[in-house]
C-alpha positions as CSV (number, residue, x, y, z in Angstrom):
1,M,0.0,0.0,0.0
2,P,1.3,3.4,-0.8
3,T,2.3,5.4,2.3
4,E,4.1,8.2,0.6
5,G,3.3,10.5,-2.3
6,G,1.1,13.4,-3.2
7,G,-2.4,13.9,-1.8
8,A,-4.0,12.6,-5.0
9,L,-2.0,9.3,-4.8
10,L,-2.8,8.8,-1.1
11,A,-6.5,9.7,-1.5
12,T,-7.0,7.4,-4.4
13,A,-5.3,4.5,-2.7
14,A,-7.5,5.2,0.4
15,L,-10.6,5.2,-1.8
16,V,-9.6,1.8,-3.4
17,R,-9.1,0.3,0.1
18,H,-12.4,1.7,1.3
19,L,-14.3,0.3,-1.7
20,H,-12.6,-3.1,-1.3
21,A,-13.4,-3.2,2.5
22,K,-17.1,-2.5,1.5
23,G,-17.1,-5.6,-0.7
24,Y,-16.4,-4.1,-4.1
25,K,-14.0,-6.3,-6.1
26,N,-14.1,-4.9,-9.6
27,I,-12.7,-1.4,-9.1
28,A,-11.6,0.3,-12.4
29,F,-9.7,3.5,-13.1
30,I,-10.4,5.7,-16.1
31,G,-8.4,8.8,-16.1
32,G,-5.8,10.7,-17.9
33,T,-2.5,12.5,-17.3
34,S,-1.5,15.9,-18.3
35,N,1.9,17.6,-18.9
36,R,0.6,20.6,-16.9
37,D,-0.8,18.7,-13.8
38,T,0.6,15.6,-12.2
39,R,-2.5,14.8,-10.1
40,G,-3.8,12.4,-12.8
41,A,-0.6,10.4,-12.8
42,D,-0.6,10.4,-9.0
43,R,-4.2,9.1,-8.9
44,R,-3.3,6.4,-11.4
45,R,-0.3,5.3,-9.4
46,G,-2.4,5.3,-6.1
47,Y,-5.0,3.1,-7.8
48,S,-2.4,0.8,-9.3
49,E,-0.4,0.3,-6.1
50,A,-3.5,-0.2,-4.0
51,I,-5.1,-2.7,-6.4
52,K,-1.9,-4.7,-6.7
53,A,-1.5,-4.8,-2.9
54,L,-5.0,-6.1,-2.6
55,D,-4.3,-8.7,-5.3
56,Q,-7.2,-7.5,-7.4
57,Y,-7.7,-7.2,-11.2
58,L,-6.0,-4.1,-12.5
59,A,-8.4,-2.3,-14.9
60,L,-6.9,0.8,-16.4
61,A,-7.9,2.9,-19.3
62,P,-4.9,5.0,-20.3
63,A,-6.7,8.2,-21.1
64,G,-9.5,10.5,-20.1
65,P,-13.2,10.0,-20.5
66,N,-13.3,11.5,-24.0
67,S,-10.9,8.9,-25.4
68,Q,-12.2,6.1,-27.6
69,M,-10.3,3.5,-25.5
70,A,-12.2,4.6,-22.3
71,K,-15.5,4.5,-24.2
72,D,-14.7,1.0,-25.5
73,M,-13.9,-0.2,-22.0
74,L,-17.1,0.9,-20.3
75,P,-19.3,-1.9,-21.6
76,E,-16.9,-4.5,-20.3
77,L,-16.7,-2.8,-16.9
78,K,-20.5,-2.7,-16.6
79,K,-20.6,-6.5,-17.2
80,M,-18.3,-6.9,-14.2
81,Q,-20.8,-5.4,-11.8
């Protein structure tokens, strides 16, 4: 579990742990990164590290919600519910 990093990293890791503790098993991350703002990358890292520590399936879409890859991934994520 991440214990160091920016607020976005720690908050996202805490969110993943909270959802997992509530019984959620299929927790996905769809988000992007920006050259101007590192919070997206920090959130992604927090998600990835927490999911791996919980030994859960890592579901990442590598771009923001306007990307085609994220749109294509949503139907598969909905099936996992």
